PyMOL Python script that loads the backbone (N, CA, C, O; Angstrom):
from pymol import cmd

cmd.read_pdbstr("""\
ATOM      1  N   MET A   1      -4.299 -16.436  -4.210  1.00  0.00           N
ATOM      2  CA  MET A   1      -3.430 -15.917  -3.438  1.00  0.00           C
ATOM      3  C   MET A   1      -4.540 -15.030  -3.002  1.00  0.00           C
ATOM      4  O   MET A   1      -4.981 -14.209  -3.806  1.00  0.00           O
ATOM      5  N   GLU A   2      -5.293 -15.168  -1.161  1.00  0.00           N
ATOM      6  CA  GLU A   2      -6.011 -14.269  -0.624  1.00  0.00           C
ATOM      7  C   GLU A   2      -5.475 -12.981  -0.061  1.00  0.00           C
ATOM      8  O   GLU A   2      -4.295 -12.685   0.128  1.00  0.00           O
ATOM      9  N   ILE A   3      -6.064 -12.592   0.067  1.00  0.00           N
ATOM     10  CA  ILE A   3      -5.273 -10.341   0.475  1.00  0.00           C
ATOM     11  C   ILE A   3      -6.437 -10.534   2.022  1.00  0.00           C
ATOM     12  O   ILE A   3      -7.637 -10.652   1.776  1.00  0.00           O
ATOM     13  N   THR A   4      -6.103 -10.545   3.097  1.00  0.00           N
ATOM     14  CA  THR A   4      -6.580 -10.444   4.092  1.00  0.00           C
ATOM     15  C   THR A   4      -6.220  -9.019   4.982  1.00  0.00           C
ATOM     16  O   THR A   4      -5.096  -8.539   5.128  1.00  0.00           O
ATOM     17  N   PHE A   5      -7.494  -8.496   5.524  1.00  0.00           N
ATOM     18  CA  PHE A   5      -7.430  -7.249   6.492  1.00  0.00           C
ATOM     19  C   PHE A   5      -5.646  -6.674   6.933  1.00  0.00           C
ATOM     20  O   PHE A   5      -5.266  -5.513   7.086  1.00  0.00           O
ATOM     21  N   THR A   6      -4.549  -8.409   7.088  1.00  0.00           N
ATOM     22  CA  THR A   6      -3.532  -8.140   8.045  1.00  0.00           C
ATOM     23  C   THR A   6      -2.136  -7.305   6.559  1.00  0.00           C
ATOM     24  O   THR A   6      -1.056  -6.734   6.407  1.00  0.00           O
ATOM     25  N   THR A   7      -3.311  -7.863   5.887  1.00  0.00           N
ATOM     26  CA  THR A   7      -1.779  -8.054   4.021  1.00  0.00           C
ATOM     27  C   THR A   7      -1.040  -6.640   4.362  1.00  0.00           C
ATOM     28  O   THR A   7       0.093  -6.569   4.837  1.00  0.00           O
ATOM     29  N   PRO A   8      -2.179  -5.112   3.922  1.00  0.00           N
ATOM     30  CA  PRO A   8      -1.728  -3.715   3.928  1.00  0.00           C
ATOM     31  C   PRO A   8      -0.518  -3.354   4.354  1.00  0.00           C
ATOM     32  O   PRO A   8       0.546  -2.966   3.872  1.00  0.00           O
ATOM     33  N   ALA A   9      -1.455  -3.835   6.455  1.00  0.00           N
ATOM     34  CA  ALA A   9      -0.737  -3.846   7.339  1.00  0.00           C
ATOM     35  C   ALA A   9       0.850  -3.916   7.522  1.00  0.00           C
ATOM     36  O   ALA A   9       1.662  -3.103   7.962  1.00  0.00           O
ATOM     37  N   LEU A  10       0.994  -5.477   6.904  1.00  0.00           N
ATOM     38  CA  LEU A  10       2.448  -5.568   6.632  1.00  0.00           C
ATOM     39  C   LEU A  10       2.967  -5.183   5.687  1.00  0.00           C
ATOM     40  O   LEU A  10       4.187  -5.104   5.829  1.00  0.00           O
ATOM     41  N   LEU A  11       2.404  -4.733   4.225  1.00  0.00           N
ATOM     42  CA  LEU A  11       3.108  -4.771   3.354  1.00  0.00           C
ATOM     43  C   LEU A  11       3.439  -2.726   3.694  1.00  0.00           C
ATOM     44  O   LEU A  11       4.597  -2.319   3.596  1.00  0.00           O
ATOM     45  N   PHE A  12       2.299  -1.733   4.057  1.00  0.00           N
ATOM     46  CA  PHE A  12       2.782  -0.425   3.702  1.00  0.00           C
ATOM     47  C   PHE A  12       4.041  -0.036   4.502  1.00  0.00           C
ATOM     48  O   PHE A  12       4.536   0.875   3.838  1.00  0.00           O
ATOM     49  N   PRO A  13       4.754  -0.235   5.494  1.00  0.00           N
ATOM     50  CA  PRO A  13       5.646  -0.062   6.201  1.00  0.00           C
ATOM     51  C   PRO A  13       6.821  -0.199   5.562  1.00  0.00           C
ATOM     52  O   PRO A  13       7.697   0.612   5.860  1.00  0.00           O
ATOM     53  N   ALA A  14       7.194  -1.484   4.304  1.00  0.00           N
ATOM     54  CA  ALA A  14       8.082  -2.401   3.966  1.00  0.00           C
ATOM     55  C   ALA A  14       7.913  -1.250   2.853  1.00  0.00           C
ATOM     56  O   ALA A  14       9.005  -0.753   2.577  1.00  0.00           O
ATOM     57  N   ILE A  15       7.005  -0.783   2.254  1.00  0.00           N
ATOM     58  CA  ILE A  15       7.115   0.105   0.702  1.00  0.00           C
ATOM     59  C   ILE A  15       7.721   1.772   1.460  1.00  0.00           C
ATOM     60  O   ILE A  15       8.714   2.410   1.109  1.00  0.00           O
ATOM     61  N   SER A  16       6.874   2.065   2.394  1.00  0.00           N
ATOM     62  CA  SER A  16       7.896   4.025   2.947  1.00  0.00           C
ATOM     63  C   SER A  16       9.139   3.005   2.760  1.00  0.00           C
ATOM     64  O   SER A  16       9.411   2.759   1.585  1.00  0.00           O
ATOM     65  N   LEU A  17       9.589   2.649   3.321  1.00  0.00           N
ATOM     66  CA  LEU A  17      11.070   2.192   3.873  1.00  0.00           C
ATOM     67  C   LEU A  17      12.002   1.771   2.448  1.00  0.00           C
ATOM     68  O   LEU A  17      13.225   1.761   2.583  1.00  0.00           O
ATOM     69  N   LEU A  18      11.484   1.469   1.260  1.00  0.00           N
ATOM     70  CA  LEU A  18      11.928   0.645   0.126  1.00  0.00           C
ATOM     71  C   LEU A  18      12.042   2.235  -0.206  1.00  0.00           C
ATOM     72  O   LEU A  18      13.174   2.698  -0.069  1.00  0.00           O
ATOM     73  N   LEU A  19      10.899   3.237  -0.674  1.00  0.00           N
ATOM     74  CA  LEU A  19      10.858   4.336  -0.839  1.00  0.00           C
ATOM     75  C   LEU A  19      12.084   5.182  -0.300  1.00  0.00           C
ATOM     76  O   LEU A  19      12.562   5.872  -1.201  1.00  0.00           O
ATOM     77  N   LEU A  20      12.588   5.292   0.660  1.00  0.00           N
ATOM     78  CA  LEU A  20      13.220   5.982   1.823  1.00  0.00           C
ATOM     79  C   LEU A  20      14.390   5.773   1.477  1.00  0.00           C
ATOM     80  O   LEU A  20      15.107   6.748   1.248  1.00  0.00           O
ATOM     81  N   ALA A  21      14.884   4.499   1.349  1.00  0.00           N
ATOM     82  CA  ALA A  21      15.839   3.780   0.459  1.00  0.00           C
ATOM     83  C   ALA A  21      16.590   4.370  -0.479  1.00  0.00           C
ATOM     84  O   ALA A  21      17.816   4.458  -0.559  1.00  0.00           O
ATOM     85  N   TYR A  22      15.604   4.830  -1.294  1.00  0.00           N
ATOM     86  CA  TYR A  22      15.830   4.850  -2.768  1.00  0.00           C
ATOM     87  C   TYR A  22      16.272   6.423  -2.615  1.00  0.00           C
ATOM     88  O   TYR A  22      17.252   6.935  -3.157  1.00  0.00           O
ATOM     89  N   THR A  23      15.149   7.196  -1.590  1.00  0.00           N
ATOM     90  CA  THR A  23      15.746   8.696  -1.331  1.00  0.00           C
ATOM     91  C   THR A  23      16.933   9.034  -1.523  1.00  0.00           C
ATOM     92  O   THR A  23      17.537   9.677  -2.381  1.00  0.00           O
ATOM     93  N   ASN A  24      17.219   8.419  -0.447  1.00  0.00           N
ATOM     94  CA  ASN A  24      18.624   8.565   0.160  1.00  0.00           C
ATOM     95  C   ASN A  24      19.667   8.019  -1.026  1.00  0.00           C
ATOM     96  O   ASN A  24      20.464   8.901  -1.343  1.00  0.00           O
ATOM     97  N   ARG A  25      19.829   6.858  -1.700  1.00  0.00           N
ATOM     98  CA  ARG A  25      20.269   6.585  -3.085  1.00  0.00           C
ATOM     99  C   ARG A  25      20.357   8.261  -3.808  1.00  0.00           C
ATOM    100  O   ARG A  25      21.259   9.064  -3.565  1.00  0.00           O
ATOM    101  N   PHE A  26      19.186   8.503  -4.722  1.00  0.00           N
ATOM    102  CA  PHE A  26      18.706   9.509  -4.667  1.00  0.00           C
ATOM    103  C   PHE A  26      19.759  11.376  -4.288  1.00  0.00           C
ATOM    104  O   PHE A  26      19.829  12.515  -4.750  1.00  0.00           O
ATOM    105  N   LEU A  27      20.119  10.854  -3.600  1.00  0.00           N
ATOM    106  CA  LEU A  27      20.405  12.350  -2.743  1.00  0.00           C
ATOM    107  C   LEU A  27      21.655  12.196  -2.696  1.00  0.00           C
ATOM    108  O   LEU A  27      22.309  13.179  -3.046  1.00  0.00           O
ATOM    109  N   ALA A  28      22.738  10.433  -2.082  1.00  0.00           N
ATOM    110  CA  ALA A  28      23.620  10.764  -2.374  1.00  0.00           C
ATOM    111  C   ALA A  28      24.619  11.257  -3.697  1.00  0.00           C
ATOM    112  O   ALA A  28      25.534  12.058  -3.891  1.00  0.00           O
ATOM    113  N   LEU A  29      23.792  10.196  -4.504  1.00  0.00           N
ATOM    114  CA  LEU A  29      23.579  10.750  -6.486  1.00  0.00           C
ATOM    115  C   LEU A  29      23.883  11.942  -6.742  1.00  0.00           C
ATOM    116  O   LEU A  29      24.961  12.350  -7.173  1.00  0.00           O
ATOM    117  N   ALA A  30      23.228  12.361  -6.563  1.00  0.00           N
ATOM    118  CA  ALA A  30      23.601  14.157  -6.405  1.00  0.00           C
ATOM    119  C   ALA A  30      24.402  14.816  -6.210  1.00  0.00           C
ATOM    120  O   ALA A  30      25.211  15.525  -6.810  1.00  0.00           O
ATOM    121  N   ASN A  31      23.993  14.400  -4.788  1.00  0.00           N
ATOM    122  CA  ASN A  31      25.655  14.793  -4.380  1.00  0.00           C
ATOM    123  C   ASN A  31      26.586  15.032  -5.189  1.00  0.00           C
ATOM    124  O   ASN A  31      27.190  15.976  -5.697  1.00  0.00           O
ATOM    125  N   LEU A  32      26.529  13.455  -5.175  1.00  0.00           N
ATOM    126  CA  LEU A  32      28.210  12.947  -6.289  1.00  0.00           C
ATOM    127  C   LEU A  32      28.343  13.740  -7.775  1.00  0.00           C
ATOM    128  O   LEU A  32      29.480  13.917  -8.214  1.00  0.00           O
ATOM    129  N   VAL A  33      27.313  14.162  -8.458  1.00  0.00           N
ATOM    130  CA  VAL A  33      26.874  14.921  -9.377  1.00  0.00           C
ATOM    131  C   VAL A  33      27.321  16.639  -9.342  1.00  0.00           C
ATOM    132  O   VAL A  33      27.885  17.351 -10.173  1.00  0.00           O
ATOM    133  N   ARG A  34      26.733  16.920  -7.860  1.00  0.00           N
ATOM    134  CA  ARG A  34      27.540  18.378  -7.994  1.00  0.00           C
ATOM    135  C   ARG A  34      28.625  18.644  -8.176  1.00  0.00           C
ATOM    136  O   ARG A  34      29.323  19.418  -8.831  1.00  0.00           O
ATOM    137  N   LYS A  35      28.745  17.111  -6.806  1.00  0.00           N
ATOM    138  CA  LYS A  35      31.223  17.784  -6.910  1.00  0.00           C
ATOM    139  C   LYS A  35      31.472  17.846  -7.898  1.00  0.00           C
ATOM    140  O   LYS A  35      31.951  18.918  -8.269  1.00  0.00           O
ATOM    141  N   LEU A  36      31.306  16.794  -8.856  1.00  0.00           N
ATOM    142  CA  LEU A  36      32.190  16.345  -9.887  1.00  0.00           C
ATOM    143  C   LEU A  36      31.986  17.445 -11.089  1.00  0.00           C
ATOM    144  O   LEU A  36      33.021  17.619 -11.733  1.00  0.00           O
ATOM    145  N   HIS A  37      30.829  18.241 -11.532  1.00  0.00           N
ATOM    146  CA  HIS A  37      29.965  19.684 -11.927  1.00  0.00           C
ATOM    147  C   HIS A  37      30.851  20.052 -11.114  1.00  0.00           C
ATOM    148  O   HIS A  37      31.536  19.048 -10.918  1.00  0.00           O
ATOM    149  N   GLU A  38      31.314  21.023 -10.428  1.00  0.00           N
ATOM    150  CA  GLU A  38      32.002  21.559  -9.433  1.00  0.00           C
ATOM    151  C   GLU A  38      33.413  21.950 -10.247  1.00  0.00           C
ATOM    152  O   GLU A  38      33.844  22.959 -10.804  1.00  0.00           O
ATOM    153  N   GLN A  39      33.993  20.291  -9.950  1.00  0.00           N
ATOM    154  CA  GLN A  39      35.759  19.770 -10.468  1.00  0.00           C
ATOM    155  C   GLN A  39      35.518  20.291 -11.772  1.00  0.00           C
ATOM    156  O   GLN A  39      36.484  20.959 -12.140  1.00  0.00           O
ATOM    157  N   TYR A  40      34.463  20.236 -12.736  1.00  0.00           N
ATOM    158  CA  TYR A  40      34.743  20.794 -13.627  1.00  0.00           C
ATOM    159  C   TYR A  40      34.845  21.348 -14.829  1.00  0.00           C
ATOM    160  O   TYR A  40      35.396  21.093 -15.900  1.00  0.00           O
ATOM    161  N   LYS A  41      33.894  22.507 -14.186  1.00  0.00           N
ATOM    162  CA  LYS A  41      34.191  24.351 -13.934  1.00  0.00           C
ATOM    163  C   LYS A  41      35.449  24.660 -13.576  1.00  0.00           C
ATOM    164  O   LYS A  41      35.976  25.662 -14.058  1.00  0.00           O
ATOM    165  N   ARG A  42      36.188  23.773 -12.591  1.00  0.00           N
ATOM    166  CA  ARG A  42      37.284  24.093 -12.651  1.00  0.00           C
ATOM    167  C   ARG A  42      38.551  24.065 -13.466  1.00  0.00           C
ATOM    168  O   ARG A  42      39.610  24.689 -13.539  1.00  0.00           O
ATOM    169  N   GLY A  43      37.958  23.071 -14.032  1.00  0.00           N
ATOM    170  CA  GLY A  43      39.279  22.410 -15.607  1.00  0.00           C
ATOM    171  C   GLY A  43      39.655  21.553 -14.678  1.00  0.00           C
ATOM    172  O   GLY A  43      40.177  22.140 -13.731  1.00  0.00           O
ATOM    173  N   GLU A  44      39.604  20.337 -14.548  1.00  0.00           N
ATOM    174  CA  GLU A  44      39.871  19.309 -13.795  1.00  0.00           C
ATOM    175  C   GLU A  44      39.632  17.875 -14.964  1.00  0.00           C
ATOM    176  O   GLU A  44      38.554  17.471 -15.399  1.00  0.00           O
ATOM    177  N   GLU A  45      40.513  17.526 -15.151  1.00  0.00           N
ATOM    178  CA  GLU A  45      40.270  16.241 -15.999  1.00  0.00           C
ATOM    179  C   GLU A  45      38.854  16.083 -16.786  1.00  0.00           C
ATOM    180  O   GLU A  45      37.975  15.257 -16.541  1.00  0.00           O
ATOM    181  N   ASN A  46      38.860  17.240 -17.948  1.00  0.00           N
ATOM    182  CA  ASN A  46      37.058  17.153 -18.383  1.00  0.00           C
ATOM    183  C   ASN A  46      36.700  15.855 -18.665  1.00  0.00           C
ATOM    184  O   ASN A  46      35.509  15.695 -18.400  1.00  0.00           O
ATOM    185  N   LYS A  47      37.416  14.499 -19.246  1.00  0.00           N
ATOM    186  CA  LYS A  47      37.030  13.895 -19.857  1.00  0.00           C
ATOM    187  C   LYS A  47      36.409  12.434 -18.953  1.00  0.00           C
ATOM    188  O   LYS A  47      35.449  11.684 -19.129  1.00  0.00           O
ATOM    189  N   ILE A  48      37.607  12.518 -17.847  1.00  0.00           N
ATOM    190  CA  ILE A  48      36.578  11.301 -17.498  1.00  0.00           C
ATOM    191  C   ILE A  48      35.546  12.386 -16.043  1.00  0.00           C
ATOM    192  O   ILE A  48      34.428  12.109 -15.609  1.00  0.00           O
ATOM    193  N   ILE A  49      36.242  13.312 -15.721  1.00  0.00           N
ATOM    194  CA  ILE A  49      34.305  14.028 -14.934  1.00  0.00           C
ATOM    195  C   ILE A  49      33.081  13.410 -16.064  1.00  0.00           C
ATOM    196  O   ILE A  49      32.070  12.764 -15.788  1.00  0.00           O
ATOM    197  N   LEU A  50      33.558  13.847 -17.354  1.00  0.00           N
ATOM    198  CA  LEU A  50      31.993  13.882 -17.710  1.00  0.00           C
ATOM    199  C   LEU A  50      31.638  12.465 -18.540  1.00  0.00           C
ATOM    200  O   LEU A  50      30.933  12.419 -19.548  1.00  0.00           O
ATOM    201  N   GLN A  51      32.243  11.395 -17.932  1.00  0.00           N
ATOM    202  CA  GLN A  51      31.398   9.997 -18.064  1.00  0.00           C
ATOM    203  C   GLN A  51      31.769   9.380 -16.459  1.00  0.00           C
ATOM    204  O   GLN A  51      31.298   8.308 -16.080  1.00  0.00           O
ATOM    205  N   GLN A  52      32.632  10.183 -15.639  1.00  0.00           N
ATOM    206  CA  GLN A  52      31.001   9.758 -14.362  1.00  0.00           C
ATOM    207  C   GLN A  52      29.956  10.075 -14.377  1.00  0.00           C
ATOM    208  O   GLN A  52      28.992   9.325 -14.227  1.00  0.00           O
ATOM    209  N   ILE A  53      29.920  11.429 -14.589  1.00  0.00           N
ATOM    210  CA  ILE A  53      28.844  12.618 -14.792  1.00  0.00           C
ATOM    211  C   ILE A  53      27.750  11.445 -15.659  1.00  0.00           C
ATOM    212  O   ILE A  53      26.563  11.280 -15.376  1.00  0.00           O
ATOM    213  N   HIS A  54      28.249  10.970 -16.379  1.00  0.00           N
ATOM    214  CA  HIS A  54      27.057  10.520 -17.948  1.00  0.00           C
ATOM    215  C   HIS A  54      27.048   9.242 -17.264  1.00  0.00           C
ATOM    216  O   HIS A  54      25.818   9.267 -17.308  1.00  0.00           O
ATOM    217  N   SER A  55      27.296   8.117 -16.656  1.00  0.00           N
ATOM    218  CA  SER A  55      27.200   7.071 -15.616  1.00  0.00           C
ATOM    219  C   SER A  55      26.263   7.519 -14.470  1.00  0.00           C
ATOM    220  O   SER A  55      25.537   6.729 -13.866  1.00  0.00           O
ATOM    221  N   LEU A  56      26.304   8.332 -14.315  1.00  0.00           N
ATOM    222  CA  LEU A  56      25.532   8.996 -12.754  1.00  0.00           C
ATOM    223  C   LEU A  56      24.529   9.758 -13.078  1.00  0.00           C
ATOM    224  O   LEU A  56      23.627   9.928 -12.259  1.00  0.00           O
ATOM    225  N   ARG A  57      24.505  10.137 -13.863  1.00  0.00           N
ATOM    226  CA  ARG A  57      22.643  10.499 -15.548  1.00  0.00           C
ATOM    227  C   ARG A  57      21.976   9.113 -15.061  1.00  0.00           C
ATOM    228  O   ARG A  57      20.986   9.024 -14.335  1.00  0.00           O
ATOM    229  N   ARG A  58      22.666   8.128 -15.570  1.00  0.00           N
ATOM    230  CA  ARG A  58      21.550   6.851 -16.221  1.00  0.00           C
ATOM    231  C   ARG A  58      21.180   6.251 -14.420  1.00  0.00           C
ATOM    232  O   ARG A  58      20.097   5.865 -13.980  1.00  0.00           O
ATOM    233  N   ARG A  59      22.414   6.357 -13.751  1.00  0.00           N
ATOM    234  CA  ARG A  59      22.317   5.545 -12.400  1.00  0.00           C
ATOM    235  C   ARG A  59      20.408   6.083 -12.266  1.00  0.00           C
ATOM    236  O   ARG A  59      19.362   5.583 -12.680  1.00  0.00           O
ATOM    237  N   ILE A  60      20.758   7.352 -11.451  1.00  0.00           N
ATOM    238  CA  ILE A  60      19.691   8.771 -11.500  1.00  0.00           C
ATOM    239  C   ILE A  60      18.806   8.209 -12.176  1.00  0.00           C
ATOM    240  O   ILE A  60      17.918   8.161 -11.324  1.00  0.00           O
ATOM    241  N   ARG A  61      18.419   7.789 -12.989  1.00  0.00           N
ATOM    242  CA  ARG A  61      17.394   7.636 -14.281  1.00  0.00           C
ATOM    243  C   ARG A  61      16.441   7.001 -13.011  1.00  0.00           C
ATOM    244  O   ARG A  61      15.472   7.323 -12.323  1.00  0.00           O
ATOM    245  N   LEU A  62      17.738   5.480 -13.249  1.00  0.00           N
ATOM    246  CA  LEU A  62      16.905   4.575 -13.084  1.00  0.00           C
ATOM    247  C   LEU A  62      16.451   4.478 -11.461  1.00  0.00           C
ATOM    248  O   LEU A  62      15.453   3.805 -11.201  1.00  0.00           O
ATOM    249  N   VAL A  63      17.014   4.996 -10.618  1.00  0.00           N
ATOM    250  CA  VAL A  63      16.475   5.374  -9.194  1.00  0.00           C
ATOM    251  C   VAL A  63      15.125   5.909  -9.362  1.00  0.00           C
ATOM    252  O   VAL A  63      14.102   5.291  -9.065  1.00  0.00           O
ATOM    253  N   ARG A  64      15.169   7.054  -9.838  1.00  0.00           N
ATOM    254  CA  ARG A  64      14.035   7.921 -10.078  1.00  0.00           C
ATOM    255  C   ARG A  64      12.570   6.899 -11.191  1.00  0.00           C
ATOM    256  O   ARG A  64      11.457   7.396 -11.363  1.00  0.00           O
ATOM    257  N   TYR A  65      12.848   5.941 -11.589  1.00  0.00           N
ATOM    258  CA  TYR A  65      12.070   5.169 -12.712  1.00  0.00           C
ATOM    259  C   TYR A  65      11.584   3.770 -11.053  1.00  0.00           C
ATOM    260  O   TYR A  65      10.374   3.549 -11.037  1.00  0.00           O
ATOM    261  N   MET A  66      11.997   3.373 -10.462  1.00  0.00           N
ATOM    262  CA  MET A  66      12.178   2.819  -9.299  1.00  0.00           C
ATOM    263  C   MET A  66      11.726   3.418  -8.742  1.00  0.00           C
ATOM    264  O   MET A  66      11.134   2.619  -8.017  1.00  0.00           O
ATOM    265  N   GLN A  67      11.327   4.809  -8.248  1.00  0.00           N
ATOM    266  CA  GLN A  67      10.767   5.444  -7.179  1.00  0.00           C
ATOM    267  C   GLN A  67       9.290   5.796  -8.069  1.00  0.00           C
ATOM    268  O   GLN A  67       8.228   6.077  -7.512  1.00  0.00           O
ATOM    269  N   GLY A  68       9.460   5.724  -9.379  1.00  0.00           N
ATOM    270  CA  GLY A  68       7.848   5.832 -10.131  1.00  0.00           C
ATOM    271  C   GLY A  68       7.709   7.217  -9.961  1.00  0.00           C
ATOM    272  O   GLY A  68       6.724   7.893  -9.663  1.00  0.00           O
ATOM    273  N   LEU A  69       8.884   7.520 -10.207  1.00  0.00           N
ATOM    274  CA  LEU A  69       7.788   9.357 -10.609  1.00  0.00           C
ATOM    275  C   LEU A  69       8.022   9.450 -12.518  1.00  0.00           C
ATOM    276  O   LEU A  69       7.532  10.382 -13.155  1.00  0.00           O
TER     277      LEU A  69
END
""", "prot")
cmd.dss("prot")
cmd.show_as("cartoon", "prot")
cmd.util.cbc("prot")
cmd.orient("prot")
């Protein structure tokens, strides 16, 4: 595969949009974890909330790995 001068010009916008999408997903998941943590502190259905927080932590970790952090 030959890379010309125009190839980076095509790739850079796509990379930044991809990272923006992962950032938005990360922020949405982090917001969910915060809400669930508040519910947990109030004592609402602790077992289910803990399972959801654990699942969301895994998803956040995957998003961070995809961003290369």
